[in-house]
C-alpha positions as CSV (number, residue, x, y, z in Angstrom):
1,M,-116.7,-92.0,26.6
2,L,-115.2,-88.7,27.7
3,W,-116.9,-85.7,26.2
4,I,-115.0,-82.4,25.7
5,S,-116.9,-79.2,26.7
6,G,-117.3,-76.5,24.1
7,G,-115.3,-74.0,26.2
8,F,-112.3,-76.2,26.6
9,K,-112.5,-77.2,22.9
10,Q,-112.2,-73.5,21.9
11,S,-109.4,-72.7,24.2
12,Y,-107.1,-75.7,23.8
13,R,-105.2,-74.0,21.0
14,Q,-104.5,-71.1,23.4
15,L,-103.2,-73.6,25.9
16,L,-100.9,-75.1,23.3
17,V,-99.6,-71.6,22.4
18,F,-99.0,-70.9,26.1
19,F,-97.0,-74.2,26.6
20,I,-94.9,-73.5,23.5
21,Q,-94.2,-69.9,24.7
22,M,-93.2,-71.3,28.1
23,G,-90.9,-73.8,26.4
24,L,-92.6,-76.8,27.9
25,I,-93.3,-78.7,24.7
26,R,-89.9,-77.9,23.2
27,L,-88.2,-79.2,26.4
28,M,-90.3,-82.4,26.4
29,L,-89.3,-83.2,22.8
30,A,-85.6,-82.4,23.3
31,G,-85.4,-84.3,26.5
32,R,-87.1,-87.4,25.2
33,V,-85.1,-87.5,22.0
34,S,-81.8,-87.0,23.8
35,D,-82.5,-90.0,25.9
36,N,-83.2,-92.1,22.8
37,L,-86.7,-92.8,24.1
38,V,-88.6,-91.2,21.2
39,T,-87.6,-91.5,17.5
40,P,-87.9,-88.3,15.3
41,S,-90.8,-89.9,13.5
42,K,-92.8,-90.1,16.7
43,K,-92.2,-86.5,17.9
44,G,-95.8,-85.5,16.8
45,N,-97.2,-88.0,19.3
46,V,-96.2,-85.7,22.1
47,V,-99.0,-83.2,21.4
48,P,-101.9,-85.7,21.6
49,A,-100.3,-87.1,24.7
50,L,-100.2,-83.7,26.3
51,L,-103.8,-83.1,25.4
52,A,-104.8,-86.4,26.9
53,M,-103.0,-85.5,30.1
54,L,-104.8,-82.2,30.2
55,L,-108.1,-83.9,29.6
56,A,-107.4,-86.4,32.3
57,I,-106.5,-83.7,34.8
58,T,-109.7,-81.8,33.9
59,A,-111.9,-84.8,34.3
60,F,-110.5,-86.4,37.4
61,G,-108.5,-83.6,39.1
62,C,-104.8,-83.7,40.2
63,A,-103.7,-86.7,42.3
64,S,-102.5,-85.4,45.6
65,N,-101.0,-88.6,46.9
66,A,-99.1,-90.4,44.2
67,D,-97.5,-93.6,45.5
68,V,-94.5,-94.6,43.5
69,Q,-93.0,-98.0,44.4
70,S,-89.4,-98.9,43.5
71,D,-88.1,-102.3,42.8
72,P,-86.4,-103.5,46.0
73,N,-83.9,-105.5,44.0
74,T,-82.4,-102.2,42.7
75,L,-82.1,-100.5,46.1
76,I,-79.6,-100.7,48.9
77,T,-80.6,-99.9,52.5
78,V,-77.8,-98.0,54.1
79,S,-77.8,-97.9,57.9
80,G,-75.1,-95.8,59.3
81,Q,-71.7,-97.5,59.4
82,G,-73.2,-101.0,59.3
83,A,-73.6,-103.2,56.2
84,A,-76.5,-102.8,53.9
85,N,-79.5,-105.2,54.0
86,L,-80.4,-106.3,50.6
87,L,-83.5,-108.6,50.5
88,A,-83.4,-111.7,48.5
89,A,-86.6,-112.9,47.0
90,G,-89.1,-114.0,49.6
91,E,-87.1,-112.9,52.6
92,T,-88.2,-110.6,55.3
93,V,-86.4,-108.6,58.0
94,S,-87.5,-107.1,61.3
95,N,-85.6,-103.9,60.9
96,P,-87.7,-100.7,60.8
97,A,-88.3,-99.2,57.3
98,P,-85.4,-96.9,56.3
99,H,-85.9,-93.2,55.9
100,N,-86.1,-91.9,52.3
101,N,-82.7,-90.3,52.7
102,D,-81.2,-93.7,53.4
103,I,-82.4,-95.3,50.1
104,L,-79.8,-95.1,47.3
105,A,-80.3,-96.6,43.8
106,A,-77.1,-98.4,42.8
107,S,-77.3,-96.7,39.4
108,E,-77.0,-93.3,41.2
109,M,-73.7,-94.2,42.8
110,P,-71.1,-94.5,40.0
111,F,-67.6,-95.3,41.0
112,V,-65.2,-92.7,39.6
113,R,-61.6,-94.1,39.6
114,S,-60.0,-90.7,39.0
115,Q,-61.9,-89.1,41.9
116,P,-62.7,-92.0,44.4
117,K,-65.7,-91.4,46.6
118,S,-67.7,-93.5,49.0
119,V,-70.2,-95.9,47.3
120,A,-73.1,-97.9,48.8
121,P,-72.0,-100.7,51.1
122,F,-71.8,-104.2,49.9
123,P,-75.3,-105.8,50.1
124,L,-74.9,-108.4,52.9
125,I,-77.6,-111.1,53.0
126,L,-78.4,-113.5,55.8
127,N,-80.4,-116.4,54.4
128,R,-80.4,-120.0,55.3
129,T,-77.2,-120.9,53.4
130,V,-75.2,-118.0,54.9
131,Q,-76.6,-118.9,58.3
132,Q,-75.2,-122.4,57.9
133,Y,-71.7,-120.9,57.3
134,V,-72.2,-118.7,60.3
135,N,-73.1,-121.7,62.4
136,Q,-70.0,-123.6,61.2
137,Y,-67.7,-120.7,62.1
138,A,-69.5,-120.3,65.5
139,S,-69.2,-124.1,66.3
140,Q,-65.4,-124.0,65.8
141,P,-64.5,-120.3,66.5
142,Q,-60.8,-120.8,67.1
143,G,-59.8,-120.5,63.5
144,L,-61.7,-117.3,63.0
145,K,-60.4,-115.9,66.3
146,Q,-56.9,-116.4,65.1
147,S,-57.6,-114.8,61.8
148,F,-58.9,-111.7,63.5
149,R,-55.9,-111.6,65.8
150,R,-53.5,-111.9,62.9
151,S,-55.2,-109.0,61.1
152,H,-55.6,-106.8,64.1
153,P,-52.3,-104.9,63.8
154,Y,-52.9,-104.1,60.2
155,M,-56.6,-103.5,60.0
156,A,-56.6,-99.7,60.2
157,D,-54.1,-99.4,57.4
158,M,-56.0,-102.0,55.3
159,V,-59.3,-100.1,55.7
160,R,-57.5,-96.9,54.7
161,E,-56.3,-98.6,51.5
162,M,-60.0,-99.6,50.8
163,E,-61.2,-96.1,51.5
164,N,-58.5,-94.6,49.3
165,E,-60.2,-96.4,46.4
166,G,-63.7,-95.4,47.6
167,L,-64.5,-99.0,48.6
168,P,-66.7,-100.0,51.5
169,P,-64.7,-101.3,54.5
170,D,-66.8,-104.6,54.6
171,L,-64.8,-105.8,51.6
172,I,-61.8,-106.3,54.0
173,Y,-63.5,-109.5,55.1
174,L,-63.1,-111.0,51.7
175,A,-59.5,-111.7,52.7
176,F,-60.8,-113.8,55.6
177,A,-63.0,-115.7,53.3
178,E,-60.2,-116.3,50.8
179,S,-57.4,-117.4,53.2
180,G,-58.4,-117.1,56.8
181,F,-56.0,-114.1,56.6
182,S,-53.0,-116.3,56.2
183,P,-49.6,-114.6,55.4
184,Q,-48.4,-117.9,53.7
185,G,-48.7,-119.0,50.2
186,D,-50.3,-116.4,48.0
187,G,-51.1,-114.2,51.0
188,P,-54.4,-112.9,52.5
189,W,-56.0,-112.0,49.2
190,Q,-54.8,-115.1,47.3
191,L,-53.9,-112.9,44.3
192,E,-52.5,-114.6,41.2
193,K,-49.0,-113.7,40.3
194,A,-50.0,-111.9,37.1
195,T,-52.7,-109.9,38.9
196,A,-50.4,-108.9,41.7
197,Q,-47.7,-107.7,39.3
198,R,-50.4,-105.9,37.2
199,F,-51.2,-103.8,40.3
200,G,-47.7,-103.0,41.3
201,L,-46.6,-105.8,43.7
202,L,-43.1,-107.3,43.6
203,V,-43.1,-111.1,43.2
204,N,-39.7,-112.6,42.7
205,D,-37.0,-114.7,44.5
206,W,-36.5,-112.1,47.1
207,V,-39.9,-110.9,48.0
208,D,-43.5,-111.9,47.5
209,E,-45.6,-108.8,48.4
210,R,-48.8,-110.7,48.0
211,R,-48.0,-111.8,51.6
212,D,-47.7,-108.3,52.9
213,P,-51.2,-107.5,54.5
214,V,-51.1,-103.8,53.6
215,K,-49.4,-103.8,50.2
216,S,-51.6,-106.7,49.0
217,T,-54.7,-104.9,50.3
218,R,-53.7,-101.9,48.2
219,A,-53.4,-104.1,45.1
220,A,-56.7,-105.9,45.9
221,A,-58.5,-102.6,46.4
222,E,-57.3,-101.3,43.0
223,Y,-58.4,-104.6,41.4
224,L,-61.8,-104.5,43.1
225,A,-62.3,-100.9,42.0
226,T,-61.5,-101.8,38.5
227,L,-63.9,-104.7,38.5
228,H,-66.6,-102.5,40.1
229,D,-66.3,-100.1,37.2
230,A,-66.4,-102.8,34.6
231,S,-69.5,-104.4,36.2
232,G,-71.5,-101.2,36.1
233,S,-71.3,-100.6,39.9
234,D,-72.8,-104.0,40.7
235,W,-71.1,-105.5,43.8
236,R,-72.3,-109.0,43.3
237,M,-71.0,-109.1,39.7
238,T,-67.8,-107.5,41.1
239,L,-67.2,-110.5,43.4
240,I,-68.1,-113.0,40.6
241,A,-65.4,-111.4,38.4
242,W,-63.0,-111.3,41.3
243,N,-63.3,-115.1,41.7
244,N,-63.7,-116.0,38.0
245,G,-61.7,-113.4,36.1
246,D,-62.6,-110.1,34.3
247,R,-64.3,-111.8,31.4
248,S,-66.9,-113.5,33.6
249,I,-68.8,-110.2,33.9
250,D,-70.1,-110.8,30.4
251,R,-70.5,-114.5,30.9
252,Y,-72.8,-114.1,34.0
253,S,-74.4,-110.8,33.0
254,R,-77.9,-112.4,32.7
255,L,-77.8,-112.9,36.5
256,R,-77.4,-109.2,37.2
257,N,-81.0,-108.6,38.3
258,A,-81.6,-112.1,39.7
259,S,-82.5,-112.8,43.3
260,Y,-79.6,-113.9,45.5
261,D,-80.8,-117.5,45.6
262,R,-81.2,-117.7,41.9
263,M,-77.8,-116.2,41.3
264,M,-76.1,-118.7,43.7
265,A,-77.8,-121.6,42.0
266,R,-76.1,-120.7,38.6
267,L,-72.6,-120.0,39.9
268,P,-69.7,-122.4,40.2
269,H,-69.4,-124.1,43.6
270,H,-66.1,-122.2,44.5
271,T,-67.8,-118.9,43.8
272,R,-70.9,-119.7,45.9
273,S,-68.7,-120.9,48.7
274,L,-66.5,-117.7,48.6
275,M,-69.5,-115.3,48.6
276,N,-71.3,-117.2,51.4
277,R,-68.1,-117.3,53.5
278,F,-67.5,-113.7,53.0
279,M,-71.0,-112.7,54.0
280,A,-70.9,-115.0,57.1
281,V,-67.5,-113.5,58.3
282,A,-68.7,-109.9,57.7
283,L,-71.9,-110.4,59.5
284,M,-70.1,-112.1,62.4
285,A,-67.6,-109.2,62.6
286,H,-70.4,-106.7,62.9
287,H,-71.7,-108.7,65.9
288,A,-68.4,-110.1,67.2
289,S,-69.4,-110.1,70.9
290,D,-72.5,-112.2,70.1
291,Y,-70.2,-114.9,68.7
292,G,-67.5,-114.8,71.4
293,L,-65.1,-113.0,69.1
294,D,-62.9,-110.1,70.0
295,D,-64.4,-106.8,68.8
296,V,-63.1,-105.8,65.4
297,S,-61.6,-102.3,65.3
298,L,-61.2,-100.7,62.0
299,N,-59.6,-97.5,63.1
300,E,-57.1,-98.4,65.8
301,P,-53.6,-96.9,65.2
302,P,-51.0,-99.4,64.0
303,H,-48.6,-100.9,66.5
304,Y,-45.5,-100.7,64.3
305,R,-43.2,-98.2,62.6
306,I,-41.9,-98.1,59.0
307,F,-38.2,-97.8,58.4
308,K,-36.5,-97.5,55.0
309,V,-33.3,-99.5,54.7
310,K,-30.7,-99.9,51.9
311,G,-31.1,-102.7,49.4
312,G,-29.5,-105.9,50.6
313,T,-29.8,-105.1,54.3
314,M,-30.0,-108.2,56.5
315,L,-33.0,-108.5,58.8
316,S,-30.7,-109.5,61.7
317,Y,-29.0,-106.1,61.4
318,V,-32.5,-104.4,61.6
319,A,-33.3,-106.5,64.7
320,Q,-30.0,-105.5,66.3
321,M,-30.4,-101.8,65.6
322,T,-34.1,-101.6,66.7
323,K,-33.6,-104.0,69.7
324,V,-36.5,-106.2,68.4
325,S,-36.2,-109.9,68.1
326,L,-35.4,-111.4,64.6
327,D,-38.5,-113.6,64.8
328,A,-40.7,-110.5,65.4
329,I,-39.1,-108.7,62.4
330,R,-39.7,-111.8,60.2
331,Q,-43.4,-112.1,61.3
332,A,-44.0,-108.4,60.7
333,N,-42.5,-108.6,57.2
334,P,-43.9,-111.8,55.7
335,A,-43.2,-110.7,52.2
336,I,-39.4,-110.9,52.7
337,L,-38.4,-114.4,51.7
338,R,-34.6,-114.5,52.4
339,D,-33.9,-112.8,55.7
340,R,-32.7,-109.8,53.8
341,V,-34.3,-107.1,51.6
342,P,-33.8,-107.2,47.9
343,D,-30.3,-106.1,46.8
344,N,-31.5,-104.8,43.4
345,V,-33.4,-101.8,44.9
346,D,-32.1,-98.5,46.4
347,S,-34.2,-98.8,49.5
348,Y,-37.0,-101.0,50.9
349,E,-39.5,-100.4,53.7
350,I,-39.3,-102.6,56.8
351,R,-42.1,-102.9,59.4
352,V,-40.8,-102.9,63.0
353,P,-43.4,-103.9,65.6
354,D,-43.8,-102.2,69.0
355,D,-43.8,-104.1,72.3
356,E,-47.6,-104.7,72.2
357,L,-47.4,-106.2,68.7
358,Q,-44.4,-108.3,69.6
359,A,-46.4,-109.8,72.5
360,Q,-49.3,-110.6,70.2
361,M,-47.0,-112.2,67.6
362,S,-45.5,-114.5,70.3
363,E,-49.0,-116.0,70.7
364,F,-49.0,-117.0,67.0
């Protein structure tokens, strides 16, 4: 039992008066109630709690080395321009411990759509399952090599579209996981028609802008930013919603704080596969030379020019005027379906490749 000395007993009222005059007790009450942590009926409990704190300090002294441990599942380790390392349950890494300035709580990095700003990188995880996908890509690297080569001319503009929405550049590799960066079908991002039109893409008998690598990335970035807001800045929930629709955020909300392995076990197979492919491609892109891949440049200037032409202009005319082959014009503009731009618009942008890009396209 802790006995209170007579001197302290006589002076505790003076201490209370001092704290009230300094505004400390008032501030504590106001702050707690505003945070909905203390109900009005419990305000009186603050004074005994304050006395208990003073007694504890008197009895034991002030702690000089308080060690506060944070939950690693709520933290993201940011290492320069590389991807973040988020530990799944039971996993270890050999990387040195990050500096305090490199640790960011996800809740402290809200995504503001009206004023986009950089948020924490997507938490990439290398576990046994992701390693299996890495091994599969590495055993047959030609497909991934071709995907990187197809994306190379557009990568800088695609990254810029991501950054315009405040998104981490690593999300570019989601397009590789979705389609192998194919310009065919529904395009690199595999956007549904309704989603594409919702975010400003033209999809009709003349053009399908889901196939345009830059325009479709702009729409994908806007969609991902919207989902990131709706998910409460949770990147894993963002990708779950990307693959299963906006309403799936509520459906899978119970997995928000689950370890990666537990989350994967409760997701549909197509979502597990997409997330694991995405992480495998992103990790390999960060270490391209280790896997015999061409280095992935995210800031190389584009090898094409943009021209505005009148609605209804034939691509053969563009080829003739720019002295570029018709096949190269077609390949640089996969969204155009009929060898002519739509005739129901005043003007339309055409991408004309330079000599280097034409040489690359001939390899495809």
